[in-house]
C-alpha positions, 0 to 999 in steps of 0.5 A: 500513464493510464489507471490500469498501468498505474494499478499494475505498477502499484501491485508490483511494488506491493508484491515486493513488500508482501513477504515482510507483511506476510511473515508477520501474518498480514497482508495489504490490498489495493482498494482504490487510486483517487484522481488526486493520486492518493492510493487507498490500501487496506491492511489484512490479517495481523497487520489490520489490528497491529499497534505498529500498523500506522508506522508500517503504512507510513514508514514502509508501504507509503515510502516504498510506493512513492520511491517506485512511483513518484507521481503518488501523492499519498498513501492511506489506510481504509477500513471499507 
């Protein structure tokens, strides 16, 4: 799978999670995918400053992405 196809599949998976984030005034943005299959995401809105954002990233988003795309090795939050 090339990077364009991977981005499309990640966006589809993220779109299924967005309503839950948006219900709390937040969102998520795909920043990059490294050659090591690490997905870099930026939490936005209320999610960017929430004390539970680490749990949202690991338990929610990372598990969801890895279930949809087993080739993903890690999901990390970035602030750039």
